N, C-alpha and C positions, 0 to 999 in steps of 0.2 A: 535540588528539586524545588520547583516553584509551587507545585500542588501538594497539599498536605491533607486534603479531604476530597471526597468524591462529589461531583456535581449530581450524579445519579447514583443513589445508594440502595434503591429498591429494585430488584430484578424485574418486577412487573412494569417498571417505568422505562426499561431498556428495550425500546420497541422501534420497529422500522418506520421511517417516514417522519419521525418527530425527534427533534433535538432541542435542548434547552436554549441553545444559541444558534438559531438558524442563520443561514447566509443568503443574502440577496445578491445575485450576480449582476454584472453591469447591464444586462438586457432584461432584468426583472424576474428571473426564475428564483423562487424561494426554496432553497435546499434545506430540508429538515423542518419545514413549516407545516407538515401535515400530509405530504404526498411523497411517494417514491417516484423518481424519474429514471429513465434508462440512460446509461452512459456507454456509448459504443466506442470500442477500442479496435483499431484496425492497422494494418501495415501492408507493405508491398510484398508480392511474391519474390522469390530469389531473382535478383536483377543486378547487373553491373551499372553503377552510377558514374557518369562522366559528364563533362561539360557539354558533350554532344547531345545528350538526351534529357537535359534539364526540363525543356518545354514539354516533352512527352510525359515525364514523371509528374509535373505539375498538373497536366491534364488528367492523369489517372487519379490523382487525389481529388480533383474537382468532380470527376465522375463518381467516385466513391461517395462523396458527400451528397451529391445531387440524387443519386439512386436511393440512398438511405433516407433522405428527406422526403422523397416522393412516397416511399413506403410508409414512413411515419405519418405523412398527410393522409394517405389512403386508409390508414388504420385509426384516423381521428386522434392522433397523439398531438398534444398542444405544446409539449416542451421536451427537448432532448439535449444531452451533452455529448460532444464528440471529443475523444482524447486523441490528440496527435502526438504520439511518441516518435520523436525524430529518429532517423537512422544516422549512423556515425557521420556520414558525409554532410548531412544537413545541419549538424552542430559544428563540425570543423569549419564549415563555410556558412556562417550565420546568415548571410544574405540569401542563400538558397532556402534555408528553413523559414526565413521571414517571408519570402515570396510565396511559398506553399501555404503558410498561415494566412496571408492576405487573400490568396485565391479562394481558400475554403471559407474564410470569413465573409467574403463577398457573396458566395452562394447562400450562406446562412441568412444574410441580410435580405437577399432577394426573396427567399421563401417567407421570411417574417413579414415583409412588406406586402407580398402578394396573397399569402395564405394565413397569416397570423400565427404561424408555427415558430415558436421562439427556440433558438438553439444557441449554445455557447461552445466555444472551443477551449478545452484544457490543453495547454501547451506543456509538454514534458520533454525537455531536451535530455540528451544522453549525458551522463556524468563521464566525461572524457578523461578525467584526471588519472585514472588507473591504467591508461595506455602507456604512460611513461614508466621506465624502470631505472632506478628505484622510483616508486610512486611519489609524486610531489603534489600534495593536496592544496598547498597555498602559494607556492612559488613557481609552479610549472607553467608551461606555455598554453595549457589547455583550459585554464580557468577563464581567461578573458573571452574567448569565443562563446563559452557557455553563458556568461553573464550578458554578453551582447545579444545573444539570441533571446534570452529572457526579456530584455528591455525592448528591443525592436519588435519582437514577436507580439508583445503586449500592445505596443503602439499600432501594430498591423491588424489587431482585432482579437487576439487571444484574451478571453475573459478570466481564466483561471490559470495560475502557474503552479507547476509541480515538478518533482524530479524523483528518480530512484537513486539517491546518493550512495556512494560506495565507501565512505570513510571507514577504515578498519578492515576492509575486505581482504587485504593481503595477509592478515593474520587469521581471519575467521575461516576462510576457505579450507586451509589445511587442518584447522582445529575441528571443523565439522567432520572431515574424513577420519580423523583420529579420535573422535568423541572426547575431545579435550574441553570440558566445560569451563575450566579456568580461563583458557585463552579466548573462548567465546565471550565470556563475561567481560574480559578486558577489551576485546575488540569492539564490542557494542557499547559498553558502559563508560569507557574511557576514551578510546579513539573515536568511536562513532559519535558520541555525545559532543566531544570537542569539535569535531568537524561540522556537525549539524549547527552548532552555535555560530561557527564562522560563516558557513554557507547561507544559512537562513536569515541571518541579519542582513545580508546583501540582497537576498530575494525579496524580503519584506520591504526593504528600502526602495527597490525597483517598483514594487507594487504601489507604494505610496506616491510615486511620481507619475505612474501611468494609469492608475485607476483599476488595474487588474486585481483579482482576489488572490492572496497568497494561500493556495489550497492546502498543501501539505506534502509530506514525504512518504516513503514506504520502504520497509526493510525487505523488499522482494528478494534482493540478492543474498539475504541472510536467512530469513525465516522460510521463504519458499524454496530456497536451495536445500535446506534441511528437510523440508517436506518431500521434495522430489527424491532426495537420496533415501529417505525412509521408505517411500513407495517402491523403490527399486531394491529394497532390503539391504542397502549398504550400511545403514545406521539404524539404531532402534527408534521406534515410534515415540517412546517415552522421551528419548533425548531430543527429538525434533520438537516435541510438545514444549519442553523447557526452553529451547531456543526461541520458539515463538513468543513466549512470555517475556523473555529478556529483550527482544526487539522492541517491545512497547516503550521501554525506558528511552531507548535511542530515538524513536520516532516522535515521542512526546516532546522532545527538545525543539522541534520545529514550531509547535504550538506555543511553547514557552518563549520562543523568539518572535512570535507575532503572527504565525500562520493561523488562518481562521477556519479552514476546512472549506469544502469537503476534502478530507485527506485522500490520498491515492489508494486505489483498490487492492493492488496485488500483493500486499504484505500480510494481510489478514490480522494485523494487530489493531485494526480500527475499533472493534468493540471495547477494548481496554481504554483507548483514547476517548471514546464517547462517554464512557462511564466516569472517567476522571475529569474531563474538561467540558463536556456538554457540546462539543463541536459536532457538526454533521459529518458523516463518513460515507465513502463509496466502498462497496464490497463486490466481490465476484465469487461464484461458487460453481454450480453445475455448468454454467455457461462458459467456464474457462477451459473446458476439456479440449477445445481446439488447439490449445498451446501446451497444457500440462494436465495430468490427472491429479485428483485430490480426494481425500476422505471426508471433505467438509462441504459437499455440494449443496446441501440444504441448510444446515445450521449457519452457514456464512451469511444468510439473508436475514437473520432474526432481528437485527437492529440497523439495517442499511438505510441510507437516505438516497443514495444513488445505487442502482443495480447494474453492474457492468459485466463485461466478458474479458477474457484475456485476449491479447492481440491476435486478431484473425487476419490471415493473408487474403488479399484480393484475388481470389481464384474462383473459377466457375463451378457452381453446383447445379443440380438438375433444375432447381427453381429459379436460380439467378446467381448473382455474385455473392460470395460468402459474407462480406460485411452487411449487405442488404438483408440476407437471411438472418444474421444475428440481430440486426435492428428489430426485425419482427419478433424474434424470440424474447428479446429484452422487453419489448413493449407488452407482450402478453404476460410476462412475469410481473411487470409493474402494475398491470391491470389487476392482477390477483392481490398484490400487496394493497393497492388502493381500495379495492372492493372490501377487503377485510377491515380496513380502517373505517370506511363509510358504513359498513354493516355492523360494526361493533364486535367483530370476531377476530381482531388482531391477536388477542391472547391465545385463542385456540390455534390459529395459524402458526404462531411462534412455537407453541408446544409441539405441533406436528412436525415442523421443520427440525426442531431440536431432537425430538425423540427418534426421528428416523435415522439420525447419525451418531448420537452421543454414546450409544452402547457398543459401538463397533470399533472405535478408534479413540485413543486419548487426545489426539489433536482436535477431534470434534468436541469431545467432552469439555475441554477448557474454553471453548468458544460459546458455550451455552450461557444464558443469562445469569444463573446462580453462580457458577464458577467464575465468570467474568467479574462479577461484583466482588466476590471474596478475594480473588487474586488482585484486583485493582486496589482494594483496601490495603493489602500487604505492600503493594508497590508504593503507594503514597505514604506509607509509614517509614520508608527508608530515609536515612539522614542525608544521603547523597545518592548519586546514580548507581554506584556499585552496590551499596547497601539495599537500594530499592530492587535491583535486579536479583540479588540473592534472596531477599525476602519473598518477592513475587514468585520466583522459581520454586522455593521450598513449599510455598502454599500450593502451587500447582501440583507438585509431587504428592503432597498430602491428599489433595482431592482425588488424584488418580488412584492412589493406594487404597483409599476408602471405597472407591467405586469398584475396584477389583475385589476387595474382601467381601463386599456386599453382594457381589455377583451382578452388579449393574453394568460393568464394563467387561467385555470380552478382550482378554489380552493374552497373547501367546506366552507360554511358560518361559521361554528364553528371554522375554522382556522383563520379567519380574525382578531379576537380579539388578537391573539397571536403576531401579528406584533407589535402593540403598547406596549403590555406587555413586550415583549423581548427588544424592543428598550429602554423602560424606565429603565429596569434593567441594560442593558449594559451601558447606559449613566451615571449611578450612581457608576460604578466600578472605584476605585482609580487605577491609573496607576503606582504608586510607590509600589514596591514589599513589602517593610517593612510595609507600611500602610495597604496594602491589606492583608498581613499575619495576622496582629493584628485584622483586621476586621472579619476574618472568623476563628479565633482561636477556637471558640467553635465547629465549624463543624470539624475542623482538629482533635480535641480531641475525638469527637464523633466517628469518623471513624478510630481512632488509627493511624493517619498519623505520622510517625516518621520523623520530619523535619530534624534531623541530617543526615538521610539517603539520603537527597537531598542537603546536604551542607548548610543547613539553621540553 
């Protein structure tokens, strides 16, 4: 663990639009410098991608960007971020992803020159490495095209680089379904941390050569997977809450490796990262309902610096194409954030966003400013990533339990037993990596985890 104290230790200072270490993008947008900007995330509708329709697909991305920029201009927005999450074919064939990036970057430049509307592209290639079986994170054939897309995409105009990396997911997925907190901790705090060090040292190096900003990672495939499973009543909400806390240790590794923010939105671990490191963060909440439901629609915004949506397909709605619709929604939300800052009412707005969510779900409770600071203090008190995960998770359980006992949190009776069950399991986890690895060796073999691919 690189961080042993908090950059933001007062919950009142954990606010939207302001970060201790703001980031200036290549085109001059200052993220975390006193304003919240919208970040639009979009994708294609179901479509077969082949060599024959590359030009058609590139044109569709150009139309998405142009329509969203027109709407932003008409709503007097002066700065926006576009997140381009590539589809598998666009990462497997980096030249295709680069061509799309370049086409969208050209549209952005045209609008800046003609209308003064500044926009940046966040390029988020797929993590292809888990397509191989057994998964090979370091020696497989899929790493090279990912890194090529990062580098050439940055050269083509992407100003921010991010990824939803998947190191440890082969162990974490079955662990979530089995509510096996021991394996979750190992997958995130050992495998995930080791993979993040490996991958992000390379991404940061690419950024140093290209001038792009190393944004950050997200534990979407871990924390959000747990949240969605809990929403479907497959696993307890308490368990999903603890998973969310543990993901912060994994994602923090990107910043320890040199990522500057804004981190990527869809893992929801951003508030912990902001409290610990002071980097700006991107968050999504109610605007992510196009892709998944969540119990954190409002509280997710309390300390965002970019306000985003989850990936919305380019389909027709009554008013227009869906990405353009979401551009408008994000802009109006950003206006509220920024008016609250300008009018000196940010604290009241934060209170309303928190209070509207935190009494109904433990996953919302742990994302409110007070609990974020307390949990973050526990995280940085850890001697290593395993110890940090255990201490942070235990503090989260303590906060949830206190809120239940005080009547501040409504929690179904069947959830209560999980607090002690998870606490007992966490308290028994060895914090020595070697001892921990030996202890779960059978599980690693069962799920074909290749330890050498994680430097073990």
